[in-house]
Structures are given as C-alpha cells and as structure tokens.
C-alpha positions as CSV (number, residue, x, y, z in Angstrom):
1,M,-16.0,35.7,10.0
2,F,-13.0,36.6,8.0
3,A,-12.1,40.1,6.7
4,L,-9.9,41.1,3.9
5,M,-6.8,43.7,4.4
6,F,-4.6,45.3,1.5
7,P,-1.2,46.2,1.5
8,G,0.2,49.8,1.6
9,Q,3.2,51.4,-0.2
10,G,6.6,49.5,0.5
11,A,4.9,46.2,-0.7
12,Q,5.7,46.4,-4.3
13,A,7.9,44.3,-5.8
14,V,8.7,43.6,-9.8
15,G,7.3,40.4,-10.9
16,M,4.6,40.7,-8.1
17,A,1.4,40.3,-10.2
18,N,3.5,37.6,-12.9
19,S,2.0,34.3,-11.8
20,V,-1.7,35.8,-11.2
21,L,-1.6,37.4,-14.8
22,A,-0.2,34.2,-16.5
23,A,-2.7,32.1,-15.0
24,F,-5.7,33.8,-15.3
25,P,-7.8,36.1,-17.9
26,A,-9.7,37.8,-15.1
27,A,-6.6,39.6,-13.4
28,R,-5.0,40.3,-17.1
29,A,-8.6,42.2,-17.8
30,V,-7.7,44.3,-14.3
31,M,-4.7,45.0,-15.6
32,A,-5.9,45.8,-19.2
33,E,-8.3,48.3,-17.7
34,V,-5.5,49.9,-15.5
35,D,-3.3,50.6,-18.3
36,E,-6.2,52.0,-20.4
37,A,-7.3,54.2,-17.4
38,L,-3.6,55.7,-16.8
39,G,-3.3,56.1,-20.3
40,D,0.5,57.8,-21.0
41,S,0.7,59.4,-17.2
42,L,3.2,57.1,-16.4
43,G,5.3,57.1,-19.6
44,I,5.3,53.6,-19.5
45,S,2.1,50.9,-19.2
46,L,1.6,50.5,-15.7
47,S,1.5,46.2,-16.6
48,T,5.0,46.5,-18.0
49,L,6.1,48.3,-15.1
50,I,4.9,45.7,-12.6
51,A,6.4,43.0,-14.6
52,D,9.4,44.1,-15.6
53,G,10.4,47.0,-13.6
54,P,12.9,49.0,-13.9
55,E,12.6,48.5,-9.7
56,D,13.6,52.5,-9.1
57,V,10.4,53.6,-11.1
58,L,8.4,51.5,-9.6
59,R,9.0,52.4,-6.1
60,L,7.9,56.4,-7.1
61,T,5.0,56.8,-4.8
62,S,2.9,57.6,-8.3
63,N,3.8,54.5,-9.8
64,A,3.8,52.6,-6.7
65,Q,0.4,53.3,-5.2
66,P,-2.0,52.0,-8.3
67,A,0.6,49.1,-9.0
68,L,0.0,47.7,-5.4
69,M,-3.9,48.6,-6.4
70,A,-3.9,46.9,-9.7
71,T,-2.3,43.8,-8.7
72,S,-4.6,43.6,-5.2
73,L,-7.7,43.8,-7.3
74,A,-6.3,41.4,-10.1
75,L,-6.0,38.6,-7.5
76,V,-9.7,39.8,-6.2
77,R,-11.4,39.7,-9.4
78,A,-9.4,36.2,-10.4
79,L,-10.9,34.7,-7.1
80,E,-14.3,35.8,-8.1
81,T,-14.2,35.1,-11.8
82,E,-12.4,31.4,-11.2
83,F,-13.3,30.3,-8.0
84,G,-16.9,31.6,-7.4
85,F,-15.9,34.2,-4.5
86,Q,-18.5,36.5,-3.6
87,T,-17.6,39.9,-2.0
88,R,-19.8,39.6,0.2
89,Q,-18.5,36.4,1.8
90,A,-15.7,39.1,3.7
91,A,-17.8,40.4,6.6
92,F,-15.2,43.6,6.3
93,M,-12.3,45.3,4.2
94,A,-9.8,47.7,5.4
95,G,-6.6,48.8,3.8
96,H,-3.3,50.4,5.0
97,S,-2.8,54.2,3.8
98,L,-3.2,53.2,0.0
99,G,-4.6,50.1,0.5
100,E,-8.0,51.5,1.6
101,Y,-8.6,52.6,-2.0
102,S,-7.9,49.0,-2.7
103,A,-10.6,47.9,-0.1
104,L,-12.7,50.4,-1.2
105,A,-12.4,49.3,-5.1
106,A,-12.6,45.3,-4.3
107,A,-16.1,46.4,-2.5
108,R,-16.8,48.2,-5.5
109,A,-17.4,51.5,-4.0
110,L,-14.8,53.0,-6.3
111,A,-14.8,52.3,-10.2
112,L,-11.4,50.2,-11.0
113,G,-10.2,53.6,-13.4
114,D,-11.2,55.7,-11.2
115,C,-9.6,54.3,-8.3
116,A,-5.9,53.7,-10.6
117,R,-6.5,57.7,-11.7
118,L,-6.8,58.7,-7.8
119,L,-3.5,57.1,-6.7
120,H,-1.5,57.9,-9.5
121,L,-2.8,61.6,-8.7
122,R,-2.3,60.8,-4.7
123,G,1.0,59.7,-4.8
124,S,2.2,62.7,-7.2
125,A,0.4,65.1,-4.6
126,M,2.0,63.8,-1.7
127,Q,5.2,63.6,-3.4
128,A,5.1,67.0,-4.6
129,A,3.8,68.4,-0.9
130,S,7.0,68.1,0.7
131,P,10.3,68.9,-1.0
132,P,13.2,66.5,-0.9
133,G,15.4,66.6,2.4
134,E,13.0,68.4,4.2
135,G,10.7,65.4,5.7
136,A,11.6,62.3,7.4
137,M,9.7,59.1,8.9
138,A,11.0,56.8,11.0
139,S,9.8,53.5,13.2
140,L,10.1,53.3,16.8
141,V,10.3,49.8,17.6
142,G,10.6,48.2,21.1
143,P,8.3,46.2,24.0
144,K,8.2,49.9,25.8
145,V,6.6,51.1,22.4
146,D,2.6,51.8,23.0
147,I,0.7,54.5,21.8
148,A,1.2,56.9,24.6
149,F,5.5,56.3,24.0
150,A,5.4,57.0,20.5
151,E,3.2,60.3,21.1
152,A,5.5,61.2,23.8
153,A,8.5,60.7,21.9
154,A,6.2,62.9,18.7
155,E,5.5,65.8,21.3
156,A,9.4,65.6,21.9
157,G,10.0,66.1,18.5
158,N,7.1,68.5,17.5
159,A,9.0,71.1,19.9
160,I,11.4,71.2,17.6
161,A,9.5,71.0,14.2
162,P,6.4,69.1,13.4
163,C,6.3,65.8,14.2
164,V,3.3,63.4,14.6
165,V,2.8,59.9,15.3
166,A,1.7,58.6,11.4
167,N,1.4,54.9,11.7
168,D,0.0,53.5,14.7
169,N,0.5,49.9,13.7
170,N,1.3,47.6,16.6
171,V,2.1,47.8,19.9
172,G,6.4,48.1,19.1
173,N,6.1,49.1,16.2
174,I,4.9,52.7,15.3
175,V,6.2,55.0,12.6
176,I,6.7,59.0,13.5
177,S,7.0,61.5,10.6
178,G,7.2,64.9,10.0
179,A,10.0,67.5,9.2
180,K,13.8,66.3,9.4
181,A,14.5,68.2,12.1
182,G,11.4,67.0,14.4
183,V,11.9,63.5,13.6
184,G,15.2,63.8,14.5
185,A,15.0,64.9,17.9
186,A,11.9,62.3,18.0
187,I,14.4,59.8,17.5
188,A,17.0,61.0,20.1
189,W,14.1,61.2,22.8
190,A,13.2,57.5,21.8
191,Q,16.6,56.1,21.6
192,A,17.3,58.1,25.4
193,Q,14.2,55.7,26.7
194,G,15.7,52.8,25.7
195,A,13.5,52.2,22.1
196,R,15.0,51.4,19.1
197,A,14.3,54.1,16.2
198,I,14.9,53.3,12.5
199,P,15.3,56.2,10.1
200,L,12.6,54.8,6.8
201,N,13.7,55.0,3.2
202,V,10.8,56.9,1.9
203,S,10.6,59.9,-0.5
204,A,7.9,61.7,1.8
205,P,7.1,62.7,5.4
206,F,3.9,61.0,5.0
207,H,0.6,60.7,6.8
208,S,1.8,64.2,8.7
209,P,1.1,68.1,8.4
210,L,3.6,68.5,5.8
211,M,0.7,66.6,3.6
212,V,-1.6,68.9,4.0
213,P,-0.5,70.8,0.6
214,A,-1.8,67.3,-1.0
215,E,-5.4,67.6,0.3
216,R,-6.8,70.1,-2.0
217,P,-5.7,68.6,-5.2
218,M,-7.2,65.3,-3.9
219,Q,-10.1,66.8,-2.6
220,A,-11.2,68.3,-6.3
221,A,-10.2,64.6,-7.8
222,L,-12.4,62.9,-5.5
223,A,-15.5,65.5,-6.0
224,G,-15.0,64.5,-9.7
225,V,-15.3,60.9,-9.5
226,A,-18.5,58.4,-8.8
227,L,-18.4,57.0,-5.6
228,Q,-21.1,54.7,-3.9
229,A,-21.5,52.9,-0.8
230,P,-19.1,49.7,-0.5
231,C,-21.2,46.5,-1.0
232,V,-19.4,45.3,2.2
233,P,-18.2,48.0,5.5
234,V,-14.7,49.1,4.9
235,Y,-12.6,50.8,7.7
236,A,-11.5,54.1,7.4
237,N,-7.6,54.7,8.3
238,V,-8.5,58.1,10.3
239,T,-11.4,56.8,12.6
240,A,-11.3,52.8,12.6
241,A,-14.8,52.4,11.8
242,P,-16.4,51.6,8.7
243,V,-17.6,53.8,6.7
244,S,-20.3,53.6,3.9
245,D,-21.5,57.2,3.1
246,P,-19.8,57.9,0.3
247,A,-19.9,62.1,1.3
248,M,-18.0,60.7,4.3
249,I,-15.8,58.4,2.3
250,R,-14.8,61.3,0.4
251,E,-13.9,63.4,3.4
252,L,-11.9,60.5,5.3
253,L,-10.1,59.9,2.1
254,V,-8.8,63.3,2.1
255,R,-8.5,63.7,5.9
256,Q,-6.1,60.9,5.6
257,I,-3.4,62.2,3.5
258,A,-2.1,64.1,6.7
259,G,-3.9,61.9,9.2
260,R,-2.9,59.1,11.4
261,V,-3.4,55.4,9.9
262,R,-4.7,53.7,12.8
263,W,-4.4,50.2,12.2
264,R,-3.6,49.1,15.4
265,E,-7.3,50.3,16.6
266,T,-8.7,48.9,13.0
267,V,-7.6,45.3,13.6
268,L,-9.0,45.5,17.4
269,A,-12.0,46.6,16.1
270,M,-12.7,44.4,13.5
271,A,-11.7,41.5,16.4
272,A,-14.0,42.6,18.8
273,A,-16.8,42.6,15.8
274,G,-16.7,38.4,15.5
275,I,-13.6,38.8,13.1
276,D,-11.5,35.5,13.7
277,A,-9.1,35.5,10.2
278,F,-7.4,37.9,8.1
279,V,-6.6,37.3,4.7
280,E,-4.2,39.6,3.1
281,I,-4.6,40.1,-0.8
282,G,-1.4,42.0,-2.7
283,P,2.3,41.3,-2.2
284,G,3.8,40.7,1.3
285,K,3.2,39.6,4.5
286,T,3.1,42.9,6.4
287,L,0.0,43.2,7.7
288,S,-0.5,39.6,8.9
289,G,2.5,40.2,10.6
290,M,0.9,43.4,12.7
291,V,-2.1,41.1,12.9
292,K,-0.5,38.3,14.7
293,R,0.9,40.6,16.7
294,I,-2.3,42.5,17.8
295,A,-4.9,39.9,17.7
296,P,-2.9,36.7,18.3
297,E,-6.2,34.2,18.4
298,A,-6.7,35.2,15.0
299,R,-5.7,33.3,11.8
300,T,-4.0,34.9,9.3
301,F,-3.8,33.8,5.7
302,N,-2.1,35.3,2.3
303,I,-3.1,36.0,-1.2
304,A,-0.1,36.9,-3.6
305,E,0.2,34.2,-5.9
306,A,-1.8,32.2,-8.4
307,A,-1.1,29.1,-5.9
308,D,-2.5,30.8,-3.2
309,L,-6.6,31.5,-4.5
310,P,-7.2,27.9,-4.5
311,A,-6.0,27.2,-1.3
312,F,-8.0,29.9,-0.2
313,A,-10.8,29.0,-1.9
314,E,-10.5,25.3,-0.1
315,A,-9.9,26.7,3.3
316,F,-12.5,29.6,3.2
317,L,-15.1,29.1,0.7
318,T,-16.1,25.3,0.7
319,R,-17.2,25.2,4.7
C-alpha cells in the first residue's frame, strides 16, 4: 500500500511547476482555476509568480502557501487525467503543515478555489499574528535529539518566554518555535547538552502560541466554505490520526495554526497501518528524507517534475 504526502512551506522555488504545466493541459487548468479564485489579491497572478518569480515575493508566507498547494494539485490532476490514477488507489494522505490543505484538496474534501483562498488568508493571518522580530524558530539537530530532548529544551526556553516544540519531524531533527528570547534560551540549553541548534530564516514563529491570533480569522473562513468527507483518509497534523468528519476537520485545521505538527507520529501510524511506500507530491524531497529516518524499511518516491509522472504510473499503477 502507498500513501501520498504533500510538502510544507520552504519547499517552494521559482519554476517549480514549469515542466508539468508545459506537458499537461490538466495541470494548466489547475493553475487557471487558482488564478481565478485568488483574483487580484496577490497583486500578480499566482501562476506568473510561480513561473517567473521574483523569488522574494514567492517566498512570502501568503504567496508560498497557495503556490505549493497549486503545484502539488497540478501534479495530482495530471496523474489523474493523463495516467488513469484514481485518488482512492492511495490508502492514506497526509501533508506537513500547509500540506494538510493540499491533501484535503487532493482527496476532494476542499474545492481547489476554496483551498487557495484559505491558504492565502492563512499565510496572511499567520504573518500578521506576530510582529517582525518578536518570534523565532530553530531546528534541533543531532543523534540525541528525540522528542523528550526537544521538550526539555523548549521547557528551558519557556521559563524565559513562550517556547514550544513546533514540528516533531523525526528523531534527530525537531523544530522549536516561540518568542525570540524563549527560543534563544532553548538553543543555549540544547547546545550545552551537545546538540546542534540552527536558527531558521522564517518570517514568523509558526506552530507556537504566538500564532493564536490567527486562529479566529481562519475559524471564520473555514466556517464559510463547503467541506466534505475526504475520499481517502487524511491524517491531521495535530492528532497524527486520520479524520473524515467535516466539523472535526475544521476544528483541527484551526488548532493546527498554533499546534504541533506531529509528522514523526503520523508516518509511524501510517507504517503501522500497512503503508510500505510513501509518495511525495510537490517540489523538494524533504518529507521523503524524513520518512527514510522514521520508517527506513519503507520505499519513497518523489513526483515533482513531468518526467516523474510516467515513472510513478509504471511503478505503482501497472502492478
């Protein structure tokens, strides 16, 4: 059995959808629909921004989030239209942070246009929740960095100012987030214990209590969109468990803004449920790298370029 997984912010790159858009009309239709849904809200069409940049504008949270979703969905729809892929052939779906929205759109729980508008708002709300310079994030890296270590580091930081574990990515790579002073204290604690602590170049302290102000606008926006049960079980970040009830999906998406991304637990849960192959759809190979450290016996496959689609069809759809 295989699962589909969708990347989060940081994977974006100018030109990331160019090959699939050039090759497949279905992919271009996805971009056209997203462009129409967003209208003039970006000041530039999203498809143009993805294709040509500028990179600093694409990197803005409010732009990067819908751009990554649109790129992933362009790949999914091309697979469906050109290679006969049926969404139900995947046993599960999951996404890292904003990637959860991509998974829900791929599983047809969210309409594509609604998903694009939600992600643009989500990025704007998360950016506005914490003034520049007040928050920080850091990656704790090293063989001794497990969840207990990261929680101890965050606790040391939280004694100074808010600091929490934000992304439980895998053993040896866990991200903390919060107020600048709290994260600084957590970094000092981790380094004193012999771990590496790498400050991240991010625009806000995502998945921390400082993001709570972003919950209310997202709650209102989610209440205003049609949401149905996904046709494939989608794992929620904050519970590391599949969710299908639309009301619960809405609640968990709101909680996700300030809550922990339980990616390690999500991969372990899918592997325990019988998943032996994880297919990453979208730019980069970050999630695949995490899977190799969490469930080393599982296969990974990446779909990022037009040439990857027939290779996936041959490997997974013709058996």
